[in-house]
N, C-alpha and C positions, 0 to 999 in steps of 0.2 A: 638516378639510377637510387640511392638511398634514400630523397627525398619522397620518392615516388612512394614506395612501398612504404614510411612512416605517416606519409597522408592517407592511405589507400587503410592503413590498422587505426590512426583516427578516426577516418570517415565510419569504418566499421563498426568501431567502441561506440564512437555516439549514434550509432543507430541500432547497436546495440541496448543504448537506454534508454532511447527513444521508446522503441518499444516494451523495452520490460516499467517504464513509467507510462504508458496506454497503458499499458495490462491491469499495471497495480490501480489502476484510476477506474479503470472500469471493476473490481475487486471489490474496490472502496463504495463506487455507485449499490452494486447488489450489494451489500454489507447493511449498507446505511439504508437500501429500499427492507431487505430482512428486518432489523430494527426496528422500523415504523412499523412494521407489521405483526413485531413481538411485542411491541407497544402497547398496539391496539387491540391484540390477544389479553393482555394482561388488565387493559381499562374495563375491557368487555367482560374479565369472566373478575375480575376483582368488583365489580358492582354488584355480583352474585351470590360471591365468598371471597373467604381472607385470601390474599396473592401467597399464593405456593412459594415455598424460602430457594428451592430450587431454580424454581425459574427466571426469578430477581438475582440467585447469583448469574444463572447464565447471561442475564442480559446487562449484568455490570462486567462480564466478563468480554463480551460482542462490543460493548460501549472501551473497553478499552485496549480491546487491538483495531478499531476505530481511529482513536483517538494514536495511535503509534502510526497507522498506516496515514493516518492525516501527516505529522510532524514527519514520516519518511521523506512523505512527497511537497514535503512545505522549504526540508531542507536539502537543497539538493547539492551544495557544496560542497555538507560534510561526505557525501560519496567521495570514498579513497577509490581508486582506479589501480589492482596493484602490477596491469600491466602497460600503467602512464611512464613511471622508470625505465621499459624496458624499448620503449618507444620511442624519449627522448633520447637515448640512449645509443639507437642504433642508427 
């Protein structure tokens, strides 16, 4: 009976992690699309006038957030589940 409980918790945690990764992946795609759109706008505006320093800072911040998201998605082994020890001990 106890092994069924542990198995359920592991399965549930795995499903939660899969949903989280899927949500992060979708968010990353949207951010990449937005970054592309912003870069296109900057290119169009820069041909007419000098780039706005504030917009360049925003683009740098978005690029940094994208890099952080990519690193989180590429390193699933670095994830620490706080409930893992509880599940193994049960």
